[in-house]
TORKOL-4160 file (C-alpha; in steps of 0.2 Angstrom, whole numbers, padded with zeros to 4 digits, m for minus):
366
<pt num="1" X="0198" Y="0018" Z="0000"/>
<pt num="2" X="0213" Y="0008" Z="m0007"/>
<pt num="3" X="0227" Y="m0002" Z="0001"/>
<pt num="4" X="0245" Y="m0004" Z="m0005"/>
<pt num="5" X="0255" Y="m0020" Z="m0002"/>
<pt num="6" X="0273" Y="m0024" Z="m0008"/>
<pt num="7" X="0273" Y="m0041" Z="m0014"/>
<pt num="8" X="0292" Y="m0041" Z="m0019"/>
<pt num="9" X="0304" Y="m0028" Z="m0023"/>
<pt num="10" X="0297" Y="m0016" Z="m0036"/>
<pt num="11" X="0281" Y="m0026" Z="m0038"/>
<pt num="12" X="0266" Y="m0018" Z="m0028"/>
<pt num="13" X="0248" Y="m0024" Z="m0026"/>
<pt num="14" X="0234" Y="m0010" Z="m0025"/>
<pt num="15" X="0216" Y="m0015" Z="m0019"/>
<pt num="16" X="0202" Y="m0002" Z="m0019"/>
<pt num="17" X="0184" Y="m0004" Z="m0012"/>
<pt num="18" X="0172" Y="m0001" Z="m0026"/>
<pt num="19" X="0155" Y="m0002" Z="m0017"/>
<pt num="20" X="0143" Y="m0016" Z="m0015"/>
<pt num="21" X="0134" Y="m0027" Z="m0028"/>
<pt num="22" X="0115" Y="m0029" Z="m0030"/>
<pt num="23" X="0115" Y="m0042" Z="m0016"/>
<pt num="24" X="0125" Y="m0030" Z="m0004"/>
<pt num="25" X="0141" Y="m0039" Z="m0004"/>
<pt num="26" X="0157" Y="m0028" Z="m0005"/>
<pt num="27" X="0167" Y="m0027" Z="m0021"/>
<pt num="28" X="0185" Y="m0022" Z="m0025"/>
<pt num="29" X="0197" Y="m0021" Z="m0039"/>
<pt num="30" X="0215" Y="m0026" Z="m0039"/>
<pt num="31" X="0230" Y="m0020" Z="m0049"/>
<pt num="32" X="0248" Y="m0025" Z="m0049"/>
<pt num="33" X="0260" Y="m0012" Z="m0052"/>
<pt num="34" X="0279" Y="m0013" Z="m0057"/>
<pt num="35" X="0288" Y="0002" Z="m0051"/>
<pt num="36" X="0290" Y="0013" Z="m0036"/>
<pt num="37" X="0279" Y="0016" Z="m0022"/>
<pt num="38" X="0275" Y="0033" Z="m0028"/>
<pt num="39" X="0269" Y="0024" Z="m0044"/>
<pt num="40" X="0257" Y="0013" Z="m0034"/>
<pt num="41" X="0251" Y="0028" Z="m0024"/>
<pt num="42" X="0246" Y="0036" Z="m0040"/>
<pt num="43" X="0236" Y="0021" Z="m0046"/>
<pt num="44" X="0228" Y="0019" Z="m0029"/>
<pt num="45" X="0222" Y="0037" Z="m0030"/>
<pt num="46" X="0215" Y="0034" Z="m0048"/>
<pt num="47" X="0206" Y="0018" Z="m0042"/>
<pt num="48" X="0198" Y="0028" Z="m0027"/>
<pt num="49" X="0192" Y="0042" Z="m0037"/>
<pt num="50" X="0186" Y="0031" Z="m0052"/>
<pt num="51" X="0166" Y="0028" Z="m0051"/>
<pt num="52" X="0163" Y="0010" Z="m0046"/>
<pt num="53" X="0151" Y="0000" Z="m0057"/>
<pt num="54" X="0137" Y="0002" Z="m0044"/>
<pt num="55" X="0139" Y="0021" Z="m0044"/>
<pt num="56" X="0136" Y="0021" Z="m0063"/>
<pt num="57" X="0119" Y="0011" Z="m0061"/>
<pt num="58" X="0105" Y="0022" Z="m0066"/>
<pt num="59" X="0088" Y="0025" Z="m0057"/>
<pt num="60" X="0081" Y="0012" Z="m0069"/>
<pt num="61" X="0093" Y="m0001" Z="m0065"/>
<pt num="62" X="0089" Y="0002" Z="m0047"/>
<pt num="63" X="0071" Y="m0001" Z="m0049"/>
<pt num="64" X="0072" Y="m0016" Z="m0059"/>
<pt num="65" X="0084" Y="m0023" Z="m0046"/>
<pt num="66" X="0073" Y="m0018" Z="m0032"/>
<pt num="67" X="0058" Y="m0026" Z="m0039"/>
<pt num="68" X="0069" Y="m0042" Z="m0042"/>
<pt num="69" X="0075" Y="m0042" Z="m0024"/>
<pt num="70" X="0059" Y="m0040" Z="m0016"/>
<pt num="71" X="0046" Y="m0048" Z="m0027"/>
<pt num="72" X="0047" Y="m0065" Z="m0019"/>
<pt num="73" X="0041" Y="m0057" Z="m0002"/>
<pt num="74" X="0027" Y="m0047" Z="m0010"/>
<pt num="75" X="0010" Y="m0052" Z="m0009"/>
<pt num="76" X="0003" Y="m0055" Z="m0027"/>
<pt num="77" X="m0007" Y="m0038" Z="m0027"/>
<pt num="78" X="0008" Y="m0029" Z="m0019"/>
<pt num="79" X="0020" Y="m0037" Z="m0033"/>
<pt num="80" X="0008" Y="m0031" Z="m0047"/>
<pt num="81" X="0006" Y="m0014" Z="m0040"/>
<pt num="82" X="0024" Y="m0011" Z="m0036"/>
<pt num="83" X="0030" Y="m0017" Z="m0053"/>
<pt num="84" X="0017" Y="m0005" Z="m0061"/>
<pt num="85" X="0024" Y="0010" Z="m0051"/>
<pt num="86" X="0042" Y="0006" Z="m0055"/>
<pt num="87" X="0037" Y="0006" Z="m0073"/>
<pt num="88" X="0028" Y="0023" Z="m0072"/>
<pt num="89" X="0045" Y="0030" Z="m0064"/>
<pt num="90" X="0055" Y="0022" Z="m0078"/>
<pt num="91" X="0045" Y="0031" Z="m0091"/>
<pt num="92" X="0051" Y="0047" Z="m0085"/>
<pt num="93" X="0068" Y="0056" Z="m0088"/>
<pt num="94" X="0073" Y="0053" Z="m0070"/>
<pt num="95" X="0075" Y="0035" Z="m0074"/>
<pt num="96" X="0091" Y="0039" Z="m0084"/>
<pt num="97" X="0100" Y="0048" Z="m0070"/>
<pt num="98" X="0114" Y="0038" Z="m0061"/>
<pt num="99" X="0109" Y="0034" Z="m0043"/>
<pt num="100" X="0125" Y="0041" Z="m0036"/>
<pt num="101" X="0121" Y="0059" Z="m0045"/>
<pt num="102" X="0102" Y="0059" Z="m0040"/>
<pt num="103" X="0098" Y="0075" Z="m0031"/>
<pt num="104" X="0083" Y="0082" Z="m0021"/>
<pt num="105" X="0081" Y="0094" Z="m0035"/>
<pt num="106" X="0080" Y="0080" Z="m0048"/>
<pt num="107" X="0065" Y="0072" Z="m0038"/>
<pt num="108" X="0057" Y="0090" Z="m0035"/>
<pt num="109" X="0058" Y="0093" Z="m0054"/>
<pt num="110" X="0051" Y="0075" Z="m0057"/>
<pt num="111" X="0036" Y="0079" Z="m0046"/>
<pt num="112" X="0033" Y="0095" Z="m0056"/>
<pt num="113" X="0033" Y="0086" Z="m0073"/>
<pt num="114" X="0020" Y="0073" Z="m0066"/>
<pt num="115" X="0009" Y="0087" Z="m0060"/>
<pt num="116" X="0010" Y="0096" Z="m0077"/>
<pt num="117" X="0005" Y="0080" Z="m0085"/>
<pt num="118" X="m0011" Y="0080" Z="m0073"/>
<pt num="119" X="m0005" Y="0065" Z="m0064"/>
<pt num="120" X="m0017" Y="0060" Z="m0049"/>
<pt num="121" X="m0011" Y="0064" Z="m0032"/>
<pt num="122" X="m0013" Y="0046" Z="m0027"/>
<pt num="123" X="m0002" Y="0041" Z="m0042"/>
<pt num="124" X="0012" Y="0053" Z="m0038"/>
<pt num="125" X="0012" Y="0048" Z="m0020"/>
<pt num="126" X="0013" Y="0030" Z="m0025"/>
<pt num="127" X="0027" Y="0032" Z="m0038"/>
<pt num="128" X="0036" Y="0043" Z="m0025"/>
<pt num="129" X="0035" Y="0029" Z="m0012"/>
<pt num="130" X="0042" Y="0016" Z="m0024"/>
<pt num="131" X="0057" Y="0026" Z="m0028"/>
<pt num="132" X="0060" Y="0031" Z="m0010"/>
<pt num="133" X="0059" Y="0012" Z="m0006"/>
<pt num="134" X="0071" Y="0008" Z="m0020"/>
<pt num="135" X="0083" Y="0021" Z="m0014"/>
<pt num="136" X="0082" Y="0014" Z="0004"/>
<pt num="137" X="0088" Y="m0003" Z="m0004"/>
<pt num="138" X="0102" Y="0007" Z="m0013"/>
<pt num="139" X="0108" Y="0013" Z="0004"/>
<pt num="140" X="0108" Y="m0004" Z="0012"/>
<pt num="141" X="0119" Y="m0010" Z="m0003"/>
<pt num="142" X="0131" Y="0005" Z="0000"/>
<pt num="143" X="0127" Y="0013" Z="m0017"/>
<pt num="144" X="0122" Y="0030" Z="m0010"/>
<pt num="145" X="0123" Y="0038" Z="0008"/>
<pt num="146" X="0107" Y="0048" Z="0007"/>
<pt num="147" X="0090" Y="0045" Z="0002"/>
<pt num="148" X="0086" Y="0060" Z="m0008"/>
<pt num="149" X="0067" Y="0054" Z="m0010"/>
<pt num="150" X="0065" Y="0055" Z="0009"/>
<pt num="151" X="0073" Y="0073" Z="0009"/>
<pt num="152" X="0062" Y="0079" Z="m0005"/>
<pt num="153" X="0045" Y="0086" Z="0000"/>
<pt num="154" X="0031" Y="0077" Z="m0008"/>
<pt num="155" X="0019" Y="0093" Z="m0011"/>
<pt num="156" X="0001" Y="0091" Z="m0013"/>
<pt num="157" X="m0012" Y="0100" Z="m0023"/>
<pt num="158" X="m0026" Y="0109" Z="m0012"/>
<pt num="159" X="m0042" Y="0099" Z="m0014"/>
<pt num="160" X="m0058" Y="0099" Z="m0005"/>
<pt num="161" X="m0062" Y="0084" Z="0007"/>
<pt num="162" X="m0069" Y="0070" Z="m0001"/>
<pt num="163" X="m0083" Y="0069" Z="0012"/>
<pt num="164" X="m0093" Y="0054" Z="0017"/>
<pt num="165" X="m0109" Y="0044" Z="0012"/>
<pt num="166" X="m0124" Y="0048" Z="0023"/>
<pt num="167" X="m0133" Y="0035" Z="0033"/>
<pt num="168" X="m0147" Y="0036" Z="0022"/>
<pt num="169" X="m0138" Y="0033" Z="0006"/>
<pt num="170" X="m0129" Y="0018" Z="0014"/>
<pt num="171" X="m0146" Y="0011" Z="0019"/>
<pt num="172" X="m0153" Y="0013" Z="0002"/>
<pt num="173" X="m0139" Y="0005" Z="m0006"/>
<pt num="174" X="m0140" Y="m0010" Z="0005"/>
<pt num="175" X="m0159" Y="m0011" Z="0001"/>
<pt num="176" X="m0156" Y="m0009" Z="m0017"/>
<pt num="177" X="m0144" Y="m0024" Z="m0016"/>
<pt num="178" X="m0156" Y="m0035" Z="m0008"/>
<pt num="179" X="m0168" Y="m0033" Z="m0023"/>
<pt num="180" X="m0156" Y="m0043" Z="m0035"/>
<pt num="181" X="m0145" Y="m0053" Z="m0023"/>
<pt num="182" X="m0146" Y="m0058" Z="m0005"/>
<pt num="183" X="m0128" Y="m0061" Z="m0005"/>
<pt num="184" X="m0124" Y="m0044" Z="m0012"/>
<pt num="185" X="m0134" Y="m0036" Z="0001"/>
<pt num="186" X="m0124" Y="m0045" Z="0015"/>
<pt num="187" X="m0107" Y="m0040" Z="0007"/>
<pt num="188" X="m0112" Y="m0022" Z="0007"/>
<pt num="189" X="m0119" Y="m0022" Z="0024"/>
<pt num="190" X="m0103" Y="m0031" Z="0031"/>
<pt num="191" X="m0092" Y="m0019" Z="0021"/>
<pt num="192" X="m0102" Y="m0004" Z="0031"/>
<pt num="193" X="m0102" Y="m0012" Z="0048"/>
<pt num="194" X="m0084" Y="m0020" Z="0048"/>
<pt num="195" X="m0074" Y="m0007" Z="0036"/>
<pt num="196" X="m0067" Y="m0023" Z="0028"/>
<pt num="197" X="m0059" Y="m0022" Z="0011"/>
<pt num="198" X="m0067" Y="m0031" Z="m0003"/>
<pt num="199" X="m0053" Y="m0044" Z="m0004"/>
<pt num="200" X="m0056" Y="m0047" Z="0015"/>
<pt num="201" X="m0074" Y="m0049" Z="0012"/>
<pt num="202" X="m0072" Y="m0061" Z="m0002"/>
<pt num="203" X="m0061" Y="m0072" Z="0010"/>
<pt num="204" X="m0074" Y="m0073" Z="0024"/>
<pt num="205" X="m0081" Y="m0091" Z="0029"/>
<pt num="206" X="m0096" Y="m0096" Z="0039"/>
<pt num="207" X="m0084" Y="m0103" Z="0053"/>
<pt num="208" X="m0076" Y="m0085" Z="0054"/>
<pt num="209" X="m0092" Y="m0080" Z="0064"/>
<pt num="210" X="m0092" Y="m0085" Z="0082"/>
<pt num="211" X="m0109" Y="m0079" Z="0090"/>
<pt num="212" X="m0107" Y="m0060" Z="0087"/>
<pt num="213" X="m0088" Y="m0060" Z="0084"/>
<pt num="214" X="m0081" Y="m0060" Z="0066"/>
<pt num="215" X="m0063" Y="m0064" Z="0063"/>
<pt num="216" X="m0054" Y="m0056" Z="0048"/>
<pt num="217" X="m0037" Y="m0064" Z="0044"/>
<pt num="218" X="m0036" Y="m0067" Z="0026"/>
<pt num="219" X="m0040" Y="m0060" Z="0009"/>
<pt num="220" X="m0042" Y="m0065" Z="m0009"/>
<pt num="221" X="m0028" Y="m0059" Z="m0020"/>
<pt num="222" X="m0032" Y="m0059" Z="m0040"/>
<pt num="223" X="m0018" Y="m0067" Z="m0050"/>
<pt num="224" X="m0019" Y="m0061" Z="m0068"/>
<pt num="225" X="m0012" Y="m0071" Z="m0082"/>
<pt num="226" X="m0008" Y="m0068" Z="m0100"/>
<pt num="227" X="m0004" Y="m0051" Z="m0107"/>
<pt num="228" X="m0013" Y="m0036" Z="m0112"/>
<pt num="229" X="m0024" Y="m0040" Z="m0126"/>
<pt num="230" X="m0024" Y="m0058" Z="m0123"/>
<pt num="231" X="m0029" Y="m0060" Z="m0105"/>
<pt num="232" X="m0032" Y="m0078" Z="m0097"/>
<pt num="233" X="m0044" Y="m0081" Z="m0084"/>
<pt num="234" X="m0037" Y="m0075" Z="m0067"/>
<pt num="235" X="m0033" Y="m0086" Z="m0052"/>
<pt num="236" X="m0039" Y="m0082" Z="m0034"/>
<pt num="237" X="m0027" Y="m0084" Z="m0020"/>
<pt num="238" X="m0032" Y="m0084" Z="m0002"/>
<pt num="239" X="m0018" Y="m0075" Z="0007"/>
<pt num="240" X="m0016" Y="m0065" Z="0023"/>
<pt num="241" X="m0023" Y="m0048" Z="0025"/>
<pt num="242" X="m0015" Y="m0032" Z="0019"/>
<pt num="243" X="m0006" Y="m0029" Z="0036"/>
<pt num="244" X="m0005" Y="m0048" Z="0040"/>
<pt num="245" X="m0014" Y="m0044" Z="0056"/>
<pt num="246" X="m0028" Y="m0055" Z="0062"/>
<pt num="247" X="m0042" Y="m0044" Z="0070"/>
<pt num="248" X="m0059" Y="m0049" Z="0077"/>
<pt num="249" X="m0073" Y="m0037" Z="0076"/>
<pt num="250" X="m0090" Y="m0037" Z="0086"/>
<pt num="251" X="m0106" Y="m0037" Z="0074"/>
<pt num="252" X="m0123" Y="m0029" Z="0079"/>
<pt num="253" X="m0138" Y="m0040" Z="0080"/>
<pt num="254" X="m0145" Y="m0036" Z="0063"/>
<pt num="255" X="m0129" Y="m0040" Z="0054"/>
<pt num="256" X="m0128" Y="m0057" Z="0064"/>
<pt num="257" X="m0146" Y="m0061" Z="0059"/>
<pt num="258" X="m0142" Y="m0057" Z="0041"/>
<pt num="259" X="m0128" Y="m0069" Z="0041"/>
<pt num="260" X="m0137" Y="m0082" Z="0049"/>
<pt num="261" X="m0151" Y="m0081" Z="0036"/>
<pt num="262" X="m0139" Y="m0082" Z="0023"/>
<pt num="263" X="m0131" Y="m0097" Z="0031"/>
<pt num="264" X="m0148" Y="m0106" Z="0032"/>
<pt num="265" X="m0151" Y="m0102" Z="0014"/>
<pt num="266" X="m0133" Y="m0106" Z="0006"/>
<pt num="267" X="m0122" Y="m0113" Z="0020"/>
<pt num="268" X="m0124" Y="m0132" Z="0014"/>
<pt num="269" X="m0117" Y="m0127" Z="m0003"/>
<pt num="270" X="m0099" Y="m0122" Z="0002"/>
<pt num="271" X="m0089" Y="m0114" Z="0015"/>
<pt num="272" X="m0088" Y="m0096" Z="0009"/>
<pt num="273" X="m0100" Y="m0082" Z="0016"/>
<pt num="274" X="m0102" Y="m0073" Z="0000"/>
<pt num="275" X="m0102" Y="m0087" Z="m0013"/>
<pt num="276" X="m0112" Y="m0103" Z="m0017"/>
<pt num="277" X="m0101" Y="m0117" Z="m0021"/>
<pt num="278" X="m0083" Y="m0122" Z="m0017"/>
<pt num="279" X="m0075" Y="m0107" Z="m0025"/>
<pt num="280" X="m0075" Y="m0090" Z="m0016"/>
<pt num="281" X="m0082" Y="m0074" Z="m0025"/>
<pt num="282" X="m0071" Y="m0064" Z="m0035"/>
<pt num="283" X="m0068" Y="m0047" Z="m0027"/>
<pt num="284" X="m0072" Y="m0039" Z="m0043"/>
<pt num="285" X="m0089" Y="m0046" Z="m0042"/>
<pt num="286" X="m0092" Y="m0037" Z="m0025"/>
<pt num="287" X="m0087" Y="m0021" Z="m0034"/>
<pt num="288" X="m0100" Y="m0025" Z="m0048"/>
<pt num="289" X="m0113" Y="m0028" Z="m0035"/>
<pt num="290" X="m0109" Y="m0011" Z="m0028"/>
<pt num="291" X="m0110" Y="m0003" Z="m0045"/>
<pt num="292" X="m0127" Y="m0010" Z="m0048"/>
<pt num="293" X="m0135" Y="m0006" Z="m0032"/>
<pt num="294" X="m0128" Y="0011" Z="m0031"/>
<pt num="295" X="m0136" Y="0015" Z="m0048"/>
<pt num="296" X="m0153" Y="0008" Z="m0042"/>
<pt num="297" X="m0151" Y="0018" Z="m0026"/>
<pt num="298" X="m0148" Y="0034" Z="m0036"/>
<pt num="299" X="m0131" Y="0037" Z="m0028"/>
<pt num="300" X="m0119" Y="0050" Z="m0036"/>
<pt num="301" X="m0106" Y="0041" Z="m0047"/>
<pt num="302" X="m0091" Y="0048" Z="m0038"/>
<pt num="303" X="m0095" Y="0036" Z="m0023"/>
<pt num="304" X="m0085" Y="0019" Z="m0023"/>
<pt num="305" X="m0086" Y="0002" Z="m0014"/>
<pt num="306" X="m0072" Y="0008" Z="m0004"/>
<pt num="307" X="m0082" Y="0023" Z="0002"/>
<pt num="308" X="m0091" Y="0010" Z="0014"/>
<pt num="309" X="m0075" Y="0008" Z="0023"/>
<pt num="310" X="m0073" Y="0027" Z="0024"/>
<pt num="311" X="m0091" Y="0029" Z="0030"/>
<pt num="312" X="m0089" Y="0016" Z="0043"/>
<pt num="313" X="m0073" Y="0024" Z="0051"/>
<pt num="314" X="m0080" Y="0042" Z="0049"/>
<pt num="315" X="m0096" Y="0038" Z="0058"/>
<pt num="316" X="m0088" Y="0029" Z="0072"/>
<pt num="317" X="m0075" Y="0043" Z="0075"/>
<pt num="318" X="m0087" Y="0056" Z="0074"/>
<pt num="319" X="m0098" Y="0048" Z="0087"/>
<pt num="320" X="m0084" Y="0048" Z="0099"/>
<pt num="321" X="m0077" Y="0030" Z="0098"/>
<pt num="322" X="m0058" Y="0030" Z="0102"/>
<pt num="323" X="m0046" Y="0029" Z="0088"/>
<pt num="324" X="m0037" Y="0013" Z="0093"/>
<pt num="325" X="m0054" Y="0004" Z="0092"/>
<pt num="326" X="m0058" Y="0011" Z="0076"/>
<pt num="327" X="m0040" Y="0007" Z="0069"/>
<pt num="328" X="m0042" Y="m0011" Z="0075"/>
<pt num="329" X="m0058" Y="m0013" Z="0065"/>
<pt num="330" X="m0050" Y="m0007" Z="0050"/>
<pt num="331" X="m0035" Y="m0018" Z="0051"/>
<pt num="332" X="m0023" Y="m0002" Z="0052"/>
<pt num="333" X="m0007" Y="m0008" Z="0060"/>
<pt num="334" X="m0003" Y="0010" Z="0067"/>
<pt num="335" X="m0017" Y="0021" Z="0073"/>
<pt num="336" X="m0007" Y="0036" Z="0067"/>
<pt num="337" X="m0012" Y="0031" Z="0050"/>
<pt num="338" X="m0031" Y="0031" Z="0056"/>
<pt num="339" X="m0028" Y="0048" Z="0062"/>
<pt num="340" X="m0020" Y="0054" Z="0046"/>
<pt num="341" X="m0034" Y="0047" Z="0035"/>
<pt num="342" X="m0049" Y="0052" Z="0045"/>
<pt num="343" X="m0043" Y="0068" Z="0053"/>
<pt num="344" X="m0059" Y="0077" Z="0047"/>
<pt num="345" X="m0070" Y="0065" Z="0056"/>
<pt num="346" X="m0062" Y="0072" Z="0072"/>
<pt num="347" X="m0071" Y="0089" Z="0069"/>
<pt num="348" X="m0088" Y="0080" Z="0073"/>
<pt num="349" X="m0081" Y="0071" Z="0088"/>
<pt num="350" X="m0074" Y="0088" Z="0094"/>
<pt num="351" X="m0091" Y="0096" Z="0092"/>
<pt num="352" X="m0099" Y="0082" Z="0103"/>
<pt num="353" X="m0085" Y="0086" Z="0116"/>
<pt num="354" X="m0089" Y="0105" Z="0116"/>
<pt num="355" X="m0108" Y="0101" Z="0118"/>
<pt num="356" X="m0105" Y="0089" Z="0133"/>
<pt num="357" X="m0093" Y="0102" Z="0142"/>
<pt num="358" X="m0106" Y="0116" Z="0138"/>
<pt num="359" X="m0120" Y="0105" Z="0145"/>
<pt num="360" X="m0111" Y="0103" Z="0161"/>
<pt num="361" X="m0107" Y="0121" Z="0164"/>
<pt num="362" X="m0124" Y="0128" Z="0159"/>
<pt num="363" X="m0137" Y="0114" Z="0165"/>
<pt num="364" X="m0125" Y="0105" Z="0178"/>
<pt num="365" X="m0127" Y="0088" Z="0169"/>
<pt num="366" X="m0114" Y="0075" Z="0171"/>
């Protein structure tokens, strides 16, 4: 859109809106024309049709600006992950396409290239979400009017459900951890009972326990320094939980007794539930505890520490506990996410419902 103003006879000023800069502020260009009004109108049309500097920005430019604009608000782990995802997108030919010319077909072809390269479904989804978020930023800046990454369908390979650990396997791995470190056994039991992530487990303090209620409101982020090939010792930073939601979960008697036993043994040496001394345990050490215990317990190598979280949610839902309660224990901001991730567990709960209803009909039980 352009405006024309006659400054004095035979001299015209033409101003045209050219989009918005990376901070979202409107930009414009101005021209002074000596001639007739028709000459000014012709220049106004040219300026209106000419691509703005924002329109010439590529997907790679957008991703760089998106990271720069948001990194101050991201948690350290998110800052690292989002920068890594943006770099993966920039490694693909899609990064050279102008943002204003990016189409749904371009995004679909990008997905196809990633799958031909045997990229994992998780990696494809994370890269897609990064591009979608960057394009949402571009819409706020006025660079584009449609987020094509939202319109594009993120297909998915058909894969068998991952499944869940059995109660016997969970018991074995906790018992195996107790043979080499009582804090390792406590960490794995807490992971199974609360569904807490490893970073949340590492941030637990003795005073987070109040009788049988455990408060989870922070997590330890690992800040890596140096560069590849020349790493430096990482820094541990105590931050809010992933969803920044403080939650309180109820513990069973056995878990409370395990915590109190460790407190009597180590509580005088520092404030952290899973560490001895003034420094918290590195979350990666909890993963190392899991690997050692899993090998000792004879578990299949496909199982991860995070599968204790899945086991906790799957078992709870399968035994008929409501989704909102399970979501709260997991720290999900929206129970709909719990439903999406643990839909397979609803089959077991549905079987229990069928048996209850059948028993009422056949036996008259209530």
